[in-house]
C-alpha positions as CSV (number, residue, x, y, z in Angstrom):
1,M,52.9,-48.5,18.6
2,G,51.4,-46.6,21.7
3,I,51.2,-48.0,25.1
4,I,47.4,-47.4,25.6
5,K,44.5,-48.0,23.1
6,F,42.0,-45.5,23.6
7,V,38.3,-45.4,22.1
8,V,36.3,-42.1,22.0
9,P,32.8,-42.0,20.9
10,K,31.3,-41.0,17.5
11,G,27.9,-39.3,17.5
12,S,26.2,-36.9,20.0
13,I,28.9,-36.5,22.2
14,E,31.8,-36.5,19.5
15,E,32.6,-32.7,19.6
16,A,32.4,-32.4,23.4
17,T,34.7,-35.4,23.9
18,F,37.2,-33.9,21.4
19,Q,37.0,-30.5,23.1
20,I,37.9,-32.0,26.4
21,I,40.6,-34.2,24.8
22,E,42.1,-31.1,23.2
23,R,42.0,-29.2,26.5
24,A,43.5,-31.8,28.6
25,W,46.1,-32.6,26.2
26,Q,46.9,-29.0,25.2
27,C,46.8,-29.8,21.7
28,N,44.4,-30.2,18.5
29,V,43.1,-33.4,17.5
30,S,44.4,-34.3,14.2
31,G,42.4,-36.1,11.4
32,R,39.0,-35.2,12.7
33,G,36.4,-35.5,10.1
34,R,35.3,-38.9,8.1
35,I,38.5,-41.0,9.4
36,Y,38.1,-43.1,12.5
37,R,41.5,-43.0,13.5
38,V,42.8,-39.6,15.0
39,K,46.1,-38.5,17.0
40,I,46.7,-36.5,19.8
41,A,50.1,-34.8,21.2
42,D,51.0,-38.3,22.9
43,P,52.7,-41.0,21.0
44,E,52.0,-43.2,23.8
45,I,48.2,-43.1,23.1
46,E,46.3,-44.6,19.8
47,V,42.8,-43.2,19.5
48,K,40.1,-44.7,17.6
49,I,36.6,-43.7,17.0
50,L,33.5,-46.0,17.5
51,R,29.8,-45.6,18.3
52,P,29.4,-45.5,21.8
53,Q,27.0,-48.5,22.0
54,E,30.1,-50.5,21.3
55,I,32.6,-49.1,23.5
56,P,31.9,-50.9,26.9
57,T,31.8,-54.2,25.2
58,Y,35.1,-53.8,23.4
59,V,36.9,-52.1,26.2
60,Q,35.8,-55.2,28.3
61,E,37.1,-57.5,25.9
62,G,40.4,-56.1,25.8
63,F,40.3,-54.8,22.4
64,H,40.9,-51.1,23.6
65,D,42.3,-50.1,27.0
66,V,40.5,-47.3,27.9
67,G,37.2,-45.5,26.4
68,I,34.8,-42.7,26.7
69,T,31.3,-43.6,26.7
70,G,27.8,-43.1,28.6
71,K,26.7,-44.5,31.6
72,D,23.6,-45.8,29.9
73,W,25.6,-47.9,27.4
74,I,27.4,-49.5,30.3
75,K,24.0,-50.5,32.1
76,E,22.9,-51.7,28.6
77,T,25.5,-53.6,27.8
78,D,26.1,-54.9,31.3
79,A,30.0,-54.4,30.6
80,D,32.5,-55.7,33.1
81,V,34.8,-52.7,32.9
82,K,36.2,-50.0,35.5
83,V,34.6,-46.7,35.4
84,L,37.6,-44.2,36.4
85,L,36.2,-41.1,36.2
86,D,32.4,-39.0,35.6
87,L,33.5,-36.6,32.8
88,E,30.4,-34.5,33.5
89,Y,29.1,-33.8,30.0
90,G,26.8,-35.5,27.5
91,K,24.1,-35.2,30.6
92,V,20.9,-37.0,29.3
93,K,17.9,-38.5,31.2
94,Q,16.6,-42.1,30.2
95,V,12.7,-41.7,30.1
96,I,9.4,-43.3,29.3
97,A,7.3,-41.3,27.0
98,I,3.9,-41.5,25.5
99,P,1.6,-39.6,23.0
100,E,0.4,-36.6,25.0
101,F,-3.2,-37.5,24.6
102,F,-2.8,-40.7,26.7
103,K,-4.4,-40.4,29.9
104,F,-1.8,-42.0,31.8
105,N,0.5,-40.2,34.2
106,S,3.0,-43.2,34.9
107,L,4.3,-46.5,33.5
108,D,2.4,-48.4,36.3
109,E,-0.8,-47.0,34.9
110,L,-0.1,-47.4,31.3
111,I,0.7,-51.3,32.0
112,S,-2.3,-51.9,34.1
113,D,-4.7,-50.3,31.7
114,F,-3.3,-52.2,28.7
115,A,-3.4,-55.6,30.8
116,Q,-6.7,-55.1,32.1
117,N,-8.2,-54.5,28.5
118,K,-6.0,-57.3,27.3
119,K,-4.2,-55.1,24.8
120,T,-0.7,-55.5,23.5
121,L,1.4,-52.7,24.9
122,R,4.2,-51.9,22.5
123,F,7.7,-50.0,23.2
124,S,10.2,-48.8,20.8
125,T,13.9,-48.3,22.3
126,E,17.6,-48.6,21.5
127,Y,18.0,-49.9,25.1
128,L,16.4,-53.6,24.8
129,K,18.0,-54.9,27.9
130,S,17.2,-51.8,29.9
131,A,14.0,-51.6,28.8
132,S,12.9,-55.0,29.7
133,Q,14.6,-54.8,33.2
134,Y,13.0,-51.5,34.2
135,I,9.4,-52.5,32.5
136,K,9.6,-55.8,34.6
137,S,10.6,-54.1,37.9
138,K,7.3,-52.1,37.7
139,E,4.5,-53.3,40.4
140,S,1.8,-53.5,37.8
141,Y,3.9,-55.8,35.7
142,K,4.8,-58.0,38.5
143,K,0.9,-58.2,39.5
144,Y,-0.3,-59.0,35.7
145,F,2.8,-60.8,34.4
146,E,4.9,-62.4,37.1
147,G,7.3,-64.6,35.7
148,L,7.0,-63.5,32.0
149,E,9.6,-61.9,29.9
150,P,8.7,-59.2,27.5
151,T,8.8,-60.1,24.0
152,I,12.0,-58.3,22.3
153,V,11.5,-57.8,18.7
154,T,14.3,-57.3,16.1
155,P,14.7,-57.7,12.5
156,W,16.5,-60.9,13.3
157,S,15.1,-62.4,16.3
158,R,12.0,-62.4,18.6
159,T,12.4,-63.7,22.2
160,G,10.5,-63.8,25.4
161,D,7.0,-65.2,26.2
162,N,4.8,-62.1,27.0
163,K,2.7,-61.3,24.2
164,L,1.1,-58.4,25.7
165,V,4.2,-56.6,26.2
166,E,6.5,-56.0,23.1
167,I,9.9,-54.1,22.9
168,F,10.9,-53.2,19.3
169,L,14.5,-52.3,18.6
170,S,14.7,-48.7,17.4
171,F,17.3,-47.7,15.0
172,G,16.8,-44.2,15.5
173,A,14.1,-41.3,15.4
174,T,12.5,-43.4,18.2
175,E,10.6,-40.4,19.1
176,A,8.5,-40.8,15.6
177,K,7.2,-44.1,16.2
178,P,3.9,-43.5,18.5
179,P,1.1,-43.5,18.2
180,E,0.8,-45.6,15.0
181,D,3.8,-48.1,15.3
182,V,4.2,-48.4,19.3
183,D,2.5,-46.8,22.4
184,A,5.6,-45.6,24.3
185,V,9.1,-45.1,23.9
186,F,12.2,-45.6,26.1
187,D,14.4,-43.2,24.9
188,I,17.1,-40.2,26.3
189,T,16.5,-37.0,26.3
190,E,18.6,-33.7,27.4
191,T,16.0,-31.2,27.7
192,G,12.5,-32.9,26.4
193,T,12.2,-30.5,23.6
194,T,12.3,-33.4,20.9
195,L,9.7,-35.4,22.8
196,V,7.4,-32.4,23.3
197,Q,7.8,-31.4,19.4
198,N,6.7,-34.9,18.6
199,N,3.7,-34.6,20.9
200,L,5.1,-36.9,23.5
201,K,5.2,-36.4,27.3
202,I,7.4,-38.2,30.0
203,I,5.6,-40.4,32.5
204,D,8.7,-42.0,34.2
205,Q,12.5,-41.0,34.7
206,V,14.7,-44.1,34.5
207,M,18.2,-42.9,35.1
208,E,20.6,-40.0,34.2
209,S,23.5,-40.5,32.3
210,T,26.6,-38.8,31.7
211,A,30.2,-39.5,29.5
212,V,32.5,-41.3,31.5
213,L,36.1,-42.6,31.2
214,I,36.2,-46.7,31.4
215,A,39.0,-49.0,31.4
216,N,39.7,-52.6,30.9
217,K,40.3,-54.4,34.2
218,E,43.5,-56.5,32.7
219,A,45.0,-53.3,31.4
220,L,45.1,-52.0,34.8
221,K,47.1,-54.9,36.0
222,D,49.8,-54.1,33.9
223,P,52.1,-51.7,35.6
224,V,53.1,-49.6,32.7
225,K,49.8,-49.2,31.2
226,R,48.3,-48.5,34.8
227,E,50.9,-45.6,35.1
228,K,49.8,-44.2,31.9
229,I,46.1,-44.4,32.6
230,I,46.7,-42.5,35.8
231,D,48.2,-39.8,33.8
232,M,45.2,-39.6,31.7
233,I,42.9,-39.3,34.4
234,V,44.8,-36.6,36.0
235,L,44.9,-34.7,32.7
236,L,41.0,-35.2,32.3
237,K,40.0,-34.5,35.6
238,G,42.3,-31.1,35.4
239,V,39.5,-30.0,32.9
240,V,36.4,-31.3,34.2
241,E,37.7,-29.3,37.7
242,A,38.6,-26.4,35.8
243,R,35.2,-26.0,34.1
244,K,33.5,-25.3,37.8
245,K,36.2,-22.9,38.6
246,L,37.2,-19.0,38.2
247,H,40.4,-17.7,38.4
248,I,40.4,-14.2,39.8
249,F,42.8,-11.3,40.2
250,V,42.1,-8.5,42.3
251,N,44.1,-5.3,43.8
252,V,43.4,-4.0,47.3
253,E,44.9,-1.7,49.8
254,K,46.9,-2.8,52.6
255,N,44.1,-2.0,55.4
256,N,41.7,-4.2,53.2
257,L,43.6,-6.8,52.5
258,K,42.9,-9.2,55.5
259,A,39.1,-8.5,54.8
260,L,39.1,-9.8,51.5
261,L,41.7,-12.8,52.4
262,N,38.8,-13.8,55.2
263,I,36.2,-14.1,52.3
264,L,38.4,-15.6,49.5
265,P,38.1,-19.5,49.1
266,S,41.0,-20.9,47.4
267,L,42.5,-24.2,46.4
268,K,45.6,-23.9,49.1
269,G,45.5,-20.3,50.0
270,P,45.5,-16.8,47.9
271,T,48.6,-15.7,46.4
272,V,49.5,-12.1,47.4
273,S,52.2,-10.0,46.0
274,N,53.2,-6.3,46.3
275,L,52.3,-3.9,43.6
276,S,54.6,-1.2,42.6
277,T,52.4,1.5,44.2
278,E,53.1,1.5,48.0
279,G,50.4,0.2,50.1
280,W,48.7,-2.0,47.4
281,F,48.6,-5.7,47.0
282,G,47.7,-8.1,44.2
283,V,45.8,-11.0,45.1
284,N,45.2,-14.2,43.0
285,T,43.2,-17.2,43.9
286,I,40.9,-19.9,42.4
287,I,37.2,-20.0,43.4
288,D,34.1,-22.1,42.5
289,K,31.9,-20.6,40.1
290,N,29.0,-20.7,42.3
291,E,30.8,-18.6,44.9
292,F,31.2,-15.6,42.3
293,I,27.9,-13.8,42.5
294,R,28.1,-14.3,46.3
295,L,31.4,-12.5,46.5
296,I,31.1,-9.6,44.3
297,P,29.2,-7.3,46.5
298,T,32.2,-7.5,49.2
299,I,35.0,-7.4,46.6
300,R,33.2,-4.3,44.9
301,K,33.5,-2.4,48.2
302,I,37.0,-3.5,49.5
303,A,39.0,-4.1,46.4
304,Q,39.9,-2.8,42.8
305,G,40.4,-4.0,39.3
306,L,38.9,-7.6,39.4
307,V,40.2,-9.6,36.6
308,I,38.3,-13.1,35.9
309,L,39.6,-16.0,33.9
310,E,38.5,-19.3,33.0
311,P,41.4,-21.9,33.8
312,S,41.5,-24.5,31.0
313,Q,43.0,-26.9,33.3
314,I,43.8,-27.6,37.1
315,L,45.6,-30.5,37.9
316,S,45.8,-31.9,41.3
317,M,49.4,-33.2,42.0
318,D,47.8,-35.2,44.8
319,K,48.4,-39.1,44.8
320,I,45.4,-40.9,42.7
321,I,44.7,-44.5,43.9
322,L,42.4,-46.8,42.0
323,D,40.8,-48.7,44.5
324,D,38.7,-52.2,44.1
325,K,35.5,-50.1,43.5
326,D,34.8,-48.3,40.1
327,E,36.2,-45.1,41.5
328,V,39.1,-43.1,41.9
329,R,40.5,-41.7,45.2
330,I,42.9,-38.7,45.4
331,D,44.9,-39.1,48.8
């Protein structure tokens, strides 16, 4: 039996999740396909695949020690978990969108118009709690419906006392619901293309979401599990950081070496070594990708033989501290 029970998401971010795991553990994930239990090159970690919607609650309840899910689902489920690391993939925006022929430019305008005309405003979403909270936060809702809860409609229940604002549970293809079934959608989008293709326009952005590593708070109190979880943070963080970096190798004459070192950023300091040709040095270092274009003109003038590699992992050997906040500190 493994020390750590690790749950990962099925669906839209499944492939990206397997990619980061394979780079972090330098292995292939075996068993990928139709089965829900896969293996990585670490016998102390048991991996299971579930829907991202379920993961925050199951980690909170202790069915699993750690998991990967979206920030949007942590908010929706209001799960009491510890967010350990932003994995910086699966980036989406949670938005309100309406048919493009509607004249409204904001959710406040939409709510106000329907309320003034005593028309029922209908939403479709997978995020029932988040949608209700966001709609209630708008000034127009407070003006016309202060104290009333939007009606939430699912196949098995109907709750809330505001008959003029209804939120219907969507089981997918949310963007297909307007205008016949609902007036607006509360949905996620990466680029907005699917919404546009379905003749919808965004009128409000609610939040941005990415994939994050989360942990059960009780698991972090177990000293053995805690150390293993810290190892997992180090490995995954190594991939996150490596995706922002380039490893460059360059040859330079002795009289240009100082000028080159003056412009090169690095993690600690560039590595400099003698070449077989007298008076020449090899320099290698790690730089931010966004620094590369800025450096090219100078490097081109004073150096030769530039080689660029993308590192798969950059592991920090600094001390990782899990503080009382939902963050990881490195000392």
